[in-house]
BAMIKOL-685444 format. One record per residue: residue in three letters; x, y negated, z of N, C-alpha, C in turn. Coordinates in steps of 0.2 Angstrom, whole numbers, plus 5000, padded with zeros to 4 digits. Each point is the difference from the previous one (the first is absolute). Layout:
# BAMIKOL-685444
+------+------+------+------+-------+-------+-------+------+------+------+
! rest ! n_xx ! n_yy ! n_zz ! ca_xx ! ca_yy ! ca_zz ! c_xx ! c_yy ! c_zz !
+------+------+------+------+-------+-------+-------+------+------+------+
!  ALA !    X !    Y !    Z !     X !     Y !     Z !    X !    Y !    Z !
...
+------+------+------+------+-------+-------+-------+------+------+------+
# end
This chain:
# BAMIKOL-685444
+------+------+------+------+-------+-------+-------+------+------+------+
! rest ! n_xx ! n_yy ! n_zz ! ca_xx ! ca_yy ! ca_zz ! c_xx ! c_yy ! c_zz !
+------+------+------+------+-------+-------+-------+------+------+------+
!  MET ! 5085 ! 5228 ! 4852 !  5003 !  5004 !  5005 ! 5007 ! 4999 ! 5002 !
!  ILE ! 5004 ! 4999 ! 4994 !  5007 !  4999 !  5001 ! 5001 ! 4993 ! 5004 !
!  GLU ! 4996 ! 4995 ! 4998 !  5000 !  4994 !  5004 ! 4999 ! 5001 ! 5007 !
!  ALA ! 4995 ! 5004 ! 5002 !  4999 !  5001 !  5007 ! 5006 ! 5003 ! 5004 !
!  PHE ! 5003 ! 5005 ! 4996 !  5006 !  5003 !  5003 ! 5006 ! 4995 ! 5001 !
!  GLU ! 5001 ! 4996 ! 4995 !  5005 !  4994 !  5000 ! 4998 ! 4996 ! 5006 !
!  THR ! 4994 ! 4998 ! 5001 !  4998 !  4995 !  5005 ! 5002 ! 5004 ! 5007 !
!  LEU ! 4998 ! 5006 ! 5001 !  5001 !  5004 !  5006 ! 5008 ! 5000 ! 5001 !
!  ARG ! 5003 ! 5001 ! 4995 !  5008 !  5001 !  5001 ! 5003 ! 4994 ! 5002 !
!  LEU ! 4998 ! 4994 ! 4997 !  5002 !  4993 !  5002 ! 4998 ! 4999 ! 5007 !
!  ALA ! 4994 ! 5001 ! 5002 !  4998 !  4999 !  5007 ! 5004 ! 5004 ! 5005 !
!  LEU ! 5001 ! 5006 ! 4998 !  5004 !  5005 !  5005 ! 5008 ! 4997 ! 5000 !
!  ILE ! 5002 ! 4997 ! 4995 !  5007 !  4998 !  5000 ! 5000 ! 4994 ! 5005 !
!  ARG ! 4995 ! 4995 ! 5000 !  5000 !  4995 !  5004 ! 4999 ! 5002 ! 5007 !
!  ILE ! 4996 ! 5005 ! 5002 !  4999 !  5002 !  5006 ! 5007 ! 5004 ! 5003 !
!  TYR ! 5002 ! 5004 ! 4996 !  5006 !  5004 !  5002 ! 5006 ! 4997 ! 4996 !
!  SER ! 5002 ! 4994 ! 5002 !  5006 !  4997 !  4996 ! 5006 ! 5004 ! 5000 !
!  LYS ! 5001 ! 5004 ! 5005 !  5006 !  5004 !  5001 ! 5001 ! 5006 ! 4995 !
!  ILE ! 4994 ! 5002 ! 4997 !  5000 !  5005 !  4995 ! 5001 ! 4997 ! 4993 !
!  THR ! 5005 ! 5003 ! 4996 !  5002 !  4997 !  4994 ! 4994 ! 5002 ! 4995 !
!  THR ! 5000 ! 4997 ! 4994 !  4995 !  5001 !  4995 ! 5002 ! 5007 ! 4997 !
!  ASP ! 5006 ! 5002 ! 5000 !  5002 !  5007 !  4997 ! 4997 ! 5005 ! 5005 !
!  GLU ! 5001 ! 4999 ! 5007 !  4998 !  5005 !  5005 ! 4992 ! 5001 ! 4999 !
!  LEU ! 4997 ! 4994 ! 5000 !  4992 !  5000 !  4999 ! 4998 ! 5003 ! 4994 !
!  ASP ! 5003 ! 4999 ! 4994 !  4999 !  5003 !  4994 ! 5001 ! 5008 ! 5001 !
!  ASP ! 5005 ! 5002 ! 5003 !  5001 !  5007 !  5001 ! 4995 ! 5003 ! 5004 !
!  LEU ! 4998 ! 4996 ! 5005 !  4994 !  5003 !  5005 ! 4994 ! 5001 ! 4996 !
!  PHE ! 4998 ! 4995 ! 4996 !  4994 !  5001 !  4996 ! 5001 ! 5005 ! 4995 !
!  ARG ! 5005 ! 5001 ! 4997 !  5002 !  5005 !  4995 ! 4999 ! 5007 ! 5003 !
!  ARG ! 5002 ! 5001 ! 5006 !  5000 !  5006 !  5004 ! 4992 ! 5002 ! 5001 !
!  HIS ! 4997 ! 4995 ! 5003 !  4993 !  5001 !  5002 ! 4996 ! 5001 ! 4993 !
!  LEU ! 5001 ! 4997 ! 4995 !  4996 !  5001 !  4994 ! 5002 ! 5007 ! 4997 !
!  GLU ! 5006 ! 5002 ! 5001 !  5002 !  5007 !  4998 ! 4996 ! 5005 ! 5004 !
!  LEU ! 4999 ! 4999 ! 5007 !  4997 !  5005 !  5004 ! 4992 ! 5000 ! 4998 !
!  ALA ! 4997 ! 4994 ! 4999 !  4993 !  4999 !  4998 ! 4999 ! 5004 ! 4993 !
!  VAL ! 5004 ! 4999 ! 4995 !  4999 !  5003 !  4994 ! 5001 ! 5008 ! 5000 !
!  ASN ! 5005 ! 5002 ! 5004 !  5001 !  5007 !  5001 ! 4994 ! 5003 ! 5004 !
!  SER ! 4997 ! 4997 ! 5005 !  4994 !  5002 !  5003 ! 4994 ! 5001 ! 4995 !
!  LEU ! 4999 ! 4995 ! 4996 !  4995 !  5000 !  4996 ! 5000 ! 5005 ! 4994 !
!  LEU ! 5007 ! 5001 ! 4998 !  5001 !  5006 !  4995 ! 4998 ! 5007 ! 5003 !
!  GLN ! 5002 ! 5001 ! 5007 !  4999 !  5006 !  5003 ! 4992 ! 5001 ! 5001 !
!  ALA ! 4997 ! 4995 ! 5002 !  4992 !  5000 !  5000 ! 4997 ! 5002 ! 4994 !
!  GLU ! 5003 ! 4997 ! 4994 !  4997 !  5001 !  4994 ! 5001 ! 5007 ! 4998 !
!  LEU ! 5006 ! 5003 ! 5001 !  5002 !  5007 !  4999 ! 4995 ! 5005 ! 5003 !
!  THR ! 4999 ! 4998 ! 5007 !  4996 !  5004 !  5004 ! 4993 ! 5000 ! 4997 !
!  ALA ! 4997 ! 4994 ! 4998 !  4993 !  5000 !  4997 ! 5000 ! 5004 ! 4993 !
!  PHE ! 5005 ! 4999 ! 4996 !  5000 !  5003 !  4994 ! 5001 ! 5008 ! 5000 !
!  LEU ! 5004 ! 5002 ! 5005 !  5001 !  5008 !  5001 ! 4994 ! 5003 ! 5004 !
!  ASP ! 4997 ! 4996 ! 5004 !  4994 !  5002 !  5004 ! 5002 ! 5004 ! 5005 !
!  TYR ! 5006 ! 4999 ! 5003 !  5002 !  5004 !  5006 ! 5006 ! 4996 ! 5003 !
!  GLU ! 5001 ! 5001 ! 5007 !  5005 !  4996 !  5003 ! 5007 ! 5003 ! 4999 !
!  LYS ! 5005 ! 4996 ! 5001 !  5007 !  5003 !  5000 ! 5001 ! 5006 ! 5005 !
!  TYR ! 5003 ! 5005 ! 4998 !  5002 !  5006 !  5004 ! 4993 ! 5004 ! 5001 !
!  ASP ! 4995 ! 4999 ! 4996 !  4994 !  5004 !  5001 ! 5001 ! 5006 ! 4996 !
!  ARG ! 4997 ! 5006 ! 5002 !  5001 !  5006 !  4996 ! 4995 ! 5000 ! 4994 !
!  ALA ! 4996 ! 4995 ! 5000 !  4995 !  5000 !  4994 ! 5004 ! 4999 ! 4993 !
!  GLY ! 5006 ! 4997 ! 5001 !  5004 !  4999 !  4994 ! 5005 ! 5005 ! 4998 !
!  PHE ! 5001 ! 5005 ! 5004 !  5005 !  5005 !  4999 ! 4998 ! 5004 ! 4994 !
!  ASN ! 5005 ! 5001 ! 4996 !  4999 !  5004 !  4993 ! 4994 ! 4998 ! 4996 !
!  SER ! 4998 ! 4994 ! 5001 !  4994 !  4997 !  4996 ! 5002 ! 4997 ! 4993 !
!  GLY ! 5007 ! 4999 ! 4999 !  5002 !  4997 !  4994 ! 5000 ! 4992 ! 5001 !
!  ASN ! 4997 ! 4998 ! 5006 !  5000 !  4993 !  5002 ! 5004 ! 4998 ! 5006 !
!  SER ! 5005 ! 5004 ! 5001 !  5004 !  4999 !  5006 ! 5004 ! 4994 ! 5000 !
!  ARG ! 5001 ! 4997 ! 5006 !  5004 !  4995 !  5001 ! 5007 ! 5003 ! 5001 !
!  ASN ! 5005 ! 4998 ! 4995 !  5006 !  5003 !  5000 ! 5006 ! 4997 ! 5004 !
!  GLY ! 4998 ! 4995 ! 5004 !  5005 !  4997 !  5004 ! 5001 ! 4992 ! 4999 !
!  ILE ! 5005 ! 4997 ! 5002 !  5001 !  4993 !  5000 ! 5007 ! 4999 ! 4997 !
!  ILE ! 5000 ! 4995 ! 4995 !  5006 !  4997 !  4998 ! 5000 ! 4993 ! 5001 !
!  ARG ! 5005 ! 4998 ! 5004 !  5001 !  4993 !  5001 ! 5003 ! 4996 ! 4994 !
!  VAL ! 4996 ! 4995 ! 4998 !  5002 !  4996 !  4994 ! 5001 ! 4993 ! 5002 !
!  ARG ! 5005 ! 4997 ! 4998 !  5001 !  4992 !  5002 ! 5000 ! 4997 ! 4993 !
!  LEU ! 4995 ! 4995 ! 5000 !  4999 !  4997 !  4993 ! 5004 ! 4994 ! 5000 !
!  LYS ! 5003 ! 4998 ! 4994 !  5004 !  4994 !  5000 ! 4996 ! 4995 ! 4997 !
!  GLN ! 5001 ! 4994 ! 5003 !  4996 !  4994 !  4999 ! 5004 ! 4995 ! 4996 !
!  ASN ! 4997 ! 4998 ! 4994 !  5004 !  4995 !  4996 ! 4997 ! 4993 ! 5002 !
!  THR ! 5005 ! 4996 ! 5003 !  4999 !  4994 !  5003 ! 5001 ! 4994 ! 4995 !
!  GLU ! 5002 ! 5002 ! 4994 !  5002 !  4994 !  4996 ! 4993 ! 4998 ! 4997 !
!  ASN ! 5000 ! 4993 ! 4999 !  4994 !  4997 !  4997 ! 5001 ! 4998 ! 4993 !
+------+------+------+------+-------+-------+-------+------+------+------+
# end
């Protein structure tokens, strides 16, 4: 799967040669972050068995207590 992403990344670089590889990497990173967060929200909804802001979770002990934004640090050393 990583090879497919690398192939796609290189193809996009050829098509959009004005975009630098750093900009493209940042774009992929942001889209991956959005996708992962959406999947985590869907998993939480399925686990708790009610939608966000639904009254079913009020005082149930299974409440969603908010959002904390976390930025993960990536080790790029090989």
